C-alpha positions as CSV (number, residue, x, y, z in Angstrom):
1,M,110.4,249.2,228.3
2,R,109.2,250.9,231.6
3,Y,105.9,249.3,233.2
4,A,103.7,251.5,235.7
5,D,100.6,250.3,237.5
6,A,97.6,251.5,236.0
7,D,95.5,254.8,237.6
8,P,91.9,253.7,238.3
9,S,91.1,256.9,235.6
10,V,93.3,255.4,232.7
11,P,91.2,253.2,230.0
12,L,91.9,249.8,230.1
13,I,91.5,246.9,227.8
14,R,88.5,244.5,228.3
15,R,86.8,241.4,227.1
16,L,90.0,239.8,225.8
17,T,89.5,236.4,223.6
18,L,91.5,234.0,221.9
19,A,90.9,231.6,219.5
20,V,93.2,229.1,218.2
21,D,93.1,227.2,214.7
22,D,95.5,225.3,212.5
23,G,99.0,226.7,214.9
24,Y,97.3,230.2,214.8
25,C,95.9,232.1,217.5
26,T,93.9,235.3,217.4
27,L,93.5,237.6,220.0
28,R,90.5,239.7,220.3
29,W,89.8,242.5,222.7
30,L,87.8,246.2,223.4
31,W,89.6,249.1,222.8
32,P,89.2,251.6,225.5
33,E,88.1,255.1,223.9
34,G,90.9,257.4,222.9
35,V,93.6,254.2,222.7
36,E,94.9,254.3,219.0
37,A,98.1,251.5,219.7
38,V,98.8,249.0,222.3
39,Y,101.6,247.0,222.9
40,V,101.2,242.9,222.3
41,E,103.4,241.3,225.1
42,R,104.3,237.4,224.0
43,L,105.6,235.3,227.3
44,E,107.0,231.6,227.2
45,L,105.9,229.8,230.1
46,E,107.5,227.1,232.0
47,M,105.2,224.9,234.0
48,V,106.5,224.8,237.8
49,E,105.4,222.9,240.8
50,G,101.6,222.7,241.4
51,G,100.5,223.2,237.7
52,Q,101.5,227.2,238.2
53,S,103.7,228.7,235.9
54,R,107.3,230.8,235.7
55,D,108.2,233.6,233.7
56,Q,110.8,232.7,230.7
57,T,111.8,237.0,230.2
58,V,114.3,235.9,228.3
59,N,111.6,234.6,225.5
60,G,109.3,237.4,226.2
61,K,109.0,239.7,223.5
62,L,106.6,243.1,222.5
63,K,105.1,244.4,219.3
64,L,103.6,247.5,219.3
65,Y,99.9,247.4,217.2
66,T,97.7,250.3,215.9
67,R,94.0,250.3,216.1
68,E,94.2,250.5,212.3
69,E,96.2,246.6,212.3
70,Y,93.4,245.6,214.0
71,K,90.3,246.6,212.4
72,A,92.3,245.5,209.4
73,S,92.9,241.9,210.3
74,N,89.9,241.8,212.6
75,G,91.8,241.2,215.8
76,Y,95.7,239.8,216.3
77,T,97.0,236.8,214.9
78,D,100.2,235.4,216.2
79,Q,101.7,231.9,215.0
80,M,102.2,229.2,218.2
81,T,105.6,228.1,217.6
82,G,107.4,226.1,219.9
83,F,106.1,223.7,223.4
84,G,104.2,224.8,226.2
85,A,102.1,227.6,227.3
86,I,102.2,231.1,226.0
87,R,100.9,234.0,227.9
88,Y,99.6,237.2,225.6
89,T,98.9,240.3,227.5
90,I,97.5,243.8,226.0
91,H,99.1,246.9,227.2
92,V,97.7,250.2,227.0
93,C,100.7,252.6,226.5
94,R,101.3,256.2,228.0
95,M,103.9,258.4,226.3
96,D,105.9,260.8,228.9
97,E,108.6,262.8,228.4
98,D,111.3,259.7,228.9
99,G,109.6,257.8,226.6
100,P,106.6,254.9,226.2
101,V,105.2,253.6,229.4
102,L,103.4,250.1,229.8
103,L,100.4,250.4,231.8
104,R,99.7,247.2,234.0
105,Q,95.9,246.0,234.8
106,Q,94.8,245.3,238.1
107,N,92.0,242.7,236.9
108,D,93.8,240.6,234.8
109,E,91.2,241.2,231.6
110,N,94.2,242.1,229.2
111,T,95.9,238.8,229.8
112,V,94.9,235.2,228.3
113,I,97.5,231.9,228.1
114,A,97.4,229.7,225.2
115,S,98.7,226.2,224.9
116,A,101.2,225.6,222.1
117,G,101.2,221.5,222.3
118,K,103.0,218.9,224.0
119,A,106.9,218.2,223.3
120,D,106.9,214.3,222.7
121,I,109.3,211.8,224.6
122,R,109.7,208.4,223.6
123,F,111.0,205.9,225.5
124,S,112.4,202.1,225.0
125,I,113.9,199.7,227.1
126,R,115.4,196.3,226.8
127,Y,117.2,193.5,228.5
128,K,119.9,191.4,228.0
129,S,121.1,188.4,230.0
130,G,122.7,184.8,229.6
131,F,120.7,181.6,231.0
132,F,122.8,181.4,233.7
133,Q,123.6,184.9,235.3
134,K,121.8,186.1,238.3
135,R,122.0,189.3,236.7
136,K,121.1,191.6,233.6
137,T,121.8,194.4,231.7
138,V,118.9,197.4,231.1
139,L,119.5,199.3,227.8
140,M,117.3,202.5,228.3
141,T,116.6,204.8,225.0
142,V,115.1,208.1,225.2
143,T,113.8,209.7,222.0
144,A,113.1,213.6,222.6
145,E,111.2,216.4,220.0
146,V,113.4,219.2,222.0
147,P,115.7,219.3,224.8
148,V,114.5,218.0,228.2
149,P,116.0,218.8,231.6
150,K,117.5,215.8,233.2
151,E,115.0,216.7,236.6
152,A,112.2,215.9,234.3
153,L,112.4,212.2,234.2
154,C,113.1,209.2,236.6
155,Y,113.4,205.5,236.2
156,V,111.8,203.3,238.7
157,R,113.1,199.7,239.6
158,K,110.6,197.1,241.2
159,Q,111.1,193.4,241.6
160,G,109.1,190.6,240.3
161,G,106.9,193.1,237.7
162,V,107.4,196.4,235.7
163,P,106.4,199.7,237.8
164,L,102.9,200.8,237.3
165,N,104.0,204.4,238.6
166,K,106.5,206.6,240.3
167,E,106.0,205.2,243.8
168,D,105.8,202.0,242.5
169,G,109.2,200.9,242.9
170,T,113.0,202.4,243.6
171,V,112.8,206.0,242.1
172,Y,116.5,206.8,240.5
173,P,117.6,210.1,238.9
174,F,119.1,210.5,235.4
175,V,122.5,212.3,235.7
176,S,122.4,214.6,231.9
177,D,120.3,216.5,230.1
178,F,118.5,215.1,227.3
179,N,119.3,216.2,223.7
180,P,116.8,216.6,220.6
181,G,116.8,213.0,219.1
182,K,117.8,209.6,220.3
183,N,119.2,209.7,223.5
184,E,121.5,205.9,224.5
185,M,121.5,206.1,228.5
186,P,124.3,204.2,229.9
187,P,123.7,200.8,230.6
188,V,122.2,199.5,233.9
189,E,123.1,196.2,236.0
190,V,120.3,194.8,237.9
191,A,118.7,191.5,239.1
192,K,117.0,189.0,237.1
193,D,113.4,189.3,238.5
194,D,114.0,193.7,238.0
195,Y,112.1,195.5,235.9
196,V,112.8,199.7,234.9
197,R,110.5,202.2,232.9
198,L,110.3,205.4,232.9
199,F,107.9,207.9,234.7
200,F,107.7,212.1,234.7
201,T,109.7,213.3,238.3
202,D,106.3,215.4,238.7
203,G,103.5,214.6,236.4
204,P,101.6,218.0,236.8
205,R,104.7,219.9,236.4
206,Y,106.2,217.9,233.0
207,G,103.0,216.8,231.8
208,A,101.9,219.7,231.0
209,V,104.5,220.5,228.9
210,Y,105.8,216.8,227.5
211,R,103.9,213.7,226.3
212,L,105.6,210.5,227.8
213,I,105.2,207.6,225.6
214,S,106.6,203.9,225.6
215,D,107.8,202.1,222.7
């Protein structure tokens, strides 16, 4: 599909709104005069530093939607599957000799972002040690609803108490990604008065997509 910047004289989408109910979202907008069909773009987003988002074009899709369909359904309804954020963009389409061209608006009135919810990451930590041993073994289990990149999580070790946040101790990365389901981490040896807890490496970034829960 080809894109072009919309000319100021082109009729544009206005007043795009979003309503979410029971896993479905409904989009409504004001149709420009003379436009009988649009393309609805659904694009999953990945959160990045600073709470911003990055397009995941591999997951994007376009759907032709007519004015008659809109009237019959009182809007455009889509099921929100997966986790994270979804950006919907309504494009006016112009036909030329080489086929349809989607017009990019400059005022963002044709774009909204919906939250598809957060995926749960549950973790448990157990310790094993003997009475006369100076060190103990940390056994960590991470259970994820969806695949989670290793860069999303870290564990923090602190002497004398459980870490309260990522800065409250020494930070260690994980060496492999987390698969959906239960992930048993390799045992870690620490001093007997050391304690460990898991945190997001970047709270604003990964906290927008995942929910970290201690069991």
